[in-house]
C-alpha positions, 0 to 999 in steps of 0.5 A: 552846674549852676551857680545856685547848686554850687554856693550850696556845695561850698556851704555844705563842705564847709560844714562837712569839713569841720565835722572831719576835722572834729572826727580826726582831732580825737581819733587818737584818744579814741583809739586809746581805750574802748572806754575813750571810744565808747563814753568818752573817758567820762570827761565830757563837760556839762554845755557839751552833755546838754547839747550833745544829749539833745541834737544825738536825741532829736535828729532829721526828725526834728527839721524835717519829721517834726514841721512835715507833720504840722504842715500836713495835719495842722497843729495839734499831733505836732504840738501835743507830741512836742509838749510831751518830748519837753516834759519828758526832757526835763523830767529825764533830767531831773531824776534819772540823769544824776542817779543814773551816772553816780549808779553806773559807777557804782555797778562796776564801772558800766560803760553801756545801757546793757552793761549797766542793767546787767552790772545792776542785777550782778548777772552771771549768765548775762541774759539781760545784757543778750536781750538789751543789746538785741533790742538796742541792734533792731531798733538803732538799725531803724532809727539810724535808717530815718537819718539816712532818709532825712540826709538823703531827701535833702541832697536830692531835692538841693541837687535835683539827683537820685534819692538812693545815691545822695542817701548813700553818699550821706550814710558813707560820711556818717559813718567815716568820721563816727569809724574814726572818732568815736564818742569824743568825736560824735559828742564834740562834734554834736554840741556843734550841731545843736547849736546848728540845728537851734540858729537854724530853726530860728532863722526860718522861722523869722524869715518865714514869719516876716515873708508871710506879713507876721503871725496874723498873717500865717493864722490868717491863712492856714485858718481857711482849712479845718481843724488846721489850728485846733488843739483837739481836732485834726486836719483831714487832707483829701486824697486822690491817687495817693495825692492831696486834691487841689481845686482853684490852686487850693487844697483841700481838706474834709472836716476836721476829726476830732483829737479826743483826750485819750489821743492827747494822753497817747501823743503826750506819751512821747515824753515817756520814751526818754526814760528809755533812750540809750544815746541820751541815757549815755551822755548821763553817764559821760558827764564828768561831774554829777554837780554839772548836771543841773546846768545841763538840765538848764540848757537842754530844756531851753533849748527843746522848749524854743527848737520845738516851738520853732520847728512845729510853727515852720510847718504852719508857715510853709502851708500858709505861704506854700499851699500846695507845694506838697501833696503827700505826707512823705514829701512834706517833710521836705518843707524846711528846706523849701523855706530856706532855699526860698528865703535865703541866697544859696550860699546862706541857704546852704549853711541854714539847711546844714541844720538838717545835715547836722541833725542828721549826723548828729543822731545817726552817729550816736546810733550807729555808736551805741548799737556796734557798742551793744555788740562788741562790749556786751556780746562779744566780750561778754559772751562770744570771747570773754579773753579779749582784749580792749583793742579786739573790743575797739576792731569788733565795735567798728566792725560791727558799726559798718554792719548796722550801717549797711543795713541801715542803708538797706532800709533807707532804699524806699524814698517815700519812707515818711521820716515820723513814722520811722522814728516813732516806731523806733522811740517807742521801742526803746522807750517801753524796753528800756524806760520802765526797767531804767526807773523801777532799777534806779528808784525801787531796791525790791525790783528783781532780775527776772522782773527786769527781763519780763519787763524787757520782753513785754515792753519790746514784744508790745510795741511789735504786736500793738503796732502791727496787730492792733493798731491797725483795728483802729478805735482805742487801739489806735494809740501811740504804742508806746503808752500802752507797752510802757504801762504793761512792761511796768505791770510786768516788772512789778508782778514778777518783782513780787512774786520772785526772792528779794535781790541779795544783800549785795545788791540792795546794799549796792543800791544804797551807796547809788543813792548818795554818790557823788562823782 
């Protein structure tokens, strides 16, 4: 093994050791109660809340998927996605965070998203809880697989080894410390990982700009690619036999395609997804005081603005400096790794690339934990075995976590998976299934249980229908599936709620109490 690879291993080992220590530190507290394991006993501070929410949200997609899109298609698709996400981040913290923190306590102290929806509508037969839990299990299994793809690509590229083996090793590491430490370990390590992600992006961006001779050097190099610097056009790599064509040492692009108003709106709709992201919403529910959320919002928004901008620019820098390094969209997602290994000594590069590992871990642990809790708390304890003890729920959570991780690893076995594509589907699923009903549950007293069920099924189902059946038709159907699914879910909630009897006096009284609740 070369000295370079040894230095990579040492840097990664130091980072992974720190994460394991965090998991072990919180292991005892996490095992005391299911509330501690799943939501940290609602004792998380504002800095940890903000950084953990954003780190768990962005995942390896931020350091691999988004730069890969910018490298492959140019500015438009990446920047409009980033703008949509930034707007969604701010609005979610501004409108949803405080109301959900209070309402989750008022609604019989709900500690999971399915719990909250079920308690909000005073369910007896737990239909909403089961529907919400099933959608969480499906979409978070897909989401976790995207994280495992990211870590597999990272390790296989660094060490020149088998992708599947590296993916499984990385996945097992994530599972091990989440299994032991639960929400507290996940949140504390996410805080650290959020910092590492932030500085990794900044360091690589600054080094890249310097290497290219400043921003003028970056822009002059990519300006030759049609559509690469346009906000309303998109680059079109010329493909042959599955790879981009290279002529005279330069990548070949066709005429830029239009990036019209409808496409811009569709891409901006990524921001709608935030209202339904369980990994973010759960952090809102876990903060210790509602009056600390404003500070958390400022931290989170600043982190997002800088990190998203840096990620887009890194993709552009990569294409400017190494225009023919990656000839497929899947391979382009390794541009952050390429820049890190070429700009820095091996040990420093290993620390910088710990940002990818940090992003992957900070998200996959959240996905696994929330999906496992959806089954253990919402299906196992509430339906299958109502007399289950808190200890039994903990065991069920950990067993479910292992099963979901195994399924995610099976999905992630395909080395050619495009992280951006996998994430976009799961993001749409959560955004359309839970986003509309979350907003209506928090801000419309007239919404009914029947409306909630109709909205969740319509939103989640339409994501599959649009993605698999309508989107291939092209034209107006080519828009991102989140937008039509979100709107149709809202429509279903309103129509069915208005056709249903008004919520009971107890539900309406609880709604009014939640509006002014402080904790």
